[in-house]
N, C-alpha and C positions, 0 to 999 in steps of 0.2 A: 272690179267689174263682176257682176253676178250673171250667171247663166240662167236664162229664162226657164229652161227645162227643169233646172234644179230648184227653182222657186215655185214651181207648179204645185197647187193643192189638188189632191185627188179625192173625189167624192166616192165614198164606199157605203153600200147598203147591206145590212145584215138582215136576213129573212128567216122567219120561223112561222109556224102556223098561228100561234097565239100571241106573239110579240109581248111576252110577259117575263121571260127569264133569259134564255141564251142569247137571243138577238139584242136584248137590252145590254147584257154584259159585253157583247161584242162591240156595240156602239160606244159604250163608255171606255172600254179598253183601247179601242182604236183612236178615239179622241184624245186619249192620254199620251199617245206616242209623242215624244219630244220633237220639237222642230216645226210643228204646225204643218206638216206635209200632208195630213189627211183631215178630212171632214167626214165624220161617220154619222149614219142614220140607221134606224131600224124600223121594221114593219112586219106585219103578218098578213097571211091570206084570210084568216078568220080571227082577228084580234080579240083578246079576252076583255079588253076595256080597262084593264088595270095592270100595273106592274106588280109582279110577285114581291111580297115584302122581303123574302129572303134574298132576292136579287139586289134590292137596295141595301140590305144588311151586308151583303158580300162586298158591294162597292164601298160602303163605309169602312169596312175592315181593311180594304185595300187603299184607303185614303184617296178615293176618287169621289167626284161630285155625285150627289144623289138627287139633285133637284132637276126638274125639267123633263124627266123621262115620262113618256106616255105610251100606252098600247094603241097602235094605229094601223090602219089598213094600208096594204101595199099600193092601193089605188092612188094614194097621195103622191106617189113617185112615178106614176105613169101618165102624168098630165104635161102639157107643154110648159107650164109654169114651174114644174118641179126642177130641182137641181139636176144638171147633166151628170149622170152617173158614170164613173170609170170602172167600178168593180161592184159585183153583186155576189155575196156569199150566202148560201143557204146553210143554216146550222142545225136544222132538223130534217130527218129523212122524209117526213110528210111533205114539207114545203119543197124539197128537192124533186119530188115526184109530181108536183102539181104544174099545171100549165100556167106559167107566169105571164103577167101583162107585158106589153111592149115597153121596153125601157128606153126613153130618149137617150141618145148618145151611144147606143150599141155597146154597153159595157161588157167587159170580160166577166165571165161567171165561173164559179167553182162551188163544189159542195164540201163544206167543212163540218160534217155531222159530229155532234157531241151528244152524249146521252142526256136525256131530259132531267135536270135536277128537280123540277117541280113534281115529277112522278116518283121521287124517292120515297120509300116507305121506311118505317122504323121510328126511332126516337128523334127528338129535335136535333140532337147532336148528329145523327145520321143524315138528316135533311140539310143541315148547315154544311156538313162535309161534302155532300153531293154538289151544292152550289159552289163551294170552294174549288172542288175538282174541275167542274165545268169552266169556271173562270180561269183556272190555271192552264187548262188545255187551250182555251181560246187565246190567252195571253201569249203562250208559246208560239202559236200559229201566227199571231199578229206580229210578234217580234221577228220571226223568220220572213214574213211578208214585207215588213217595213225595211228590212235590210237589203231587199232586192234592188238592183239598179234600174228602177222603173223607167227612167228617162232614156236609157241606152239599150235595154234588152228588146229583142224583136218579139213580136206578138205571139208567134208560135211557141217560142221558148218560154215566154212568160206564162202562157196558158198551161203548159206542161208543169211548170213550177207551182202554179196555183193548185193544180190537181194533186201534186205531190204533198203540198202542205196539208191538204185535207186528209192525208193518210198518216199524219204524225200521231203519236200516242194520244189515246182518247177517242180516236175515230170510231164511229159506230155505223152500222147499217140498220140498227133497230129503228123501227117506226115509233114515233112518239108525238105528242101533241103540244109541246111548249106553247 
């Protein structure tokens, strides 16, 4: 017999200003968590309209799907037809400071800021490395999050844990524009 709470799929939204790099990486990494426990999405307050090519390159390097990602507005997730969100994570400092729309479902929120790899300067190797670093920081946070006993932890304790995850290695308070 299966427990309904353990079979639950949680909807997770990763937000950034441009929805071209970090939030896309977060969406892909969360959707890759084994067990089908999560359905992830990404969006931006001011979407750039295209996914950064190095974000897709990084996903390919990680053997993750690269198809179907698009840069889109967070307004898509603030409508009555949108998926009911359980969690919303901002991954850039600009998005964390903006007034977000009302999210149906009253999701739990946390800031998991990561330095913007799209702003990396230097050689192509430096830029690729910045994307790898961002993906690795996000992957670690997602692994810690996915290991939480979501079905049994109380809301206050969970909110504290979500904030703590945002302070793991790679956290930044730097403003950026992903």
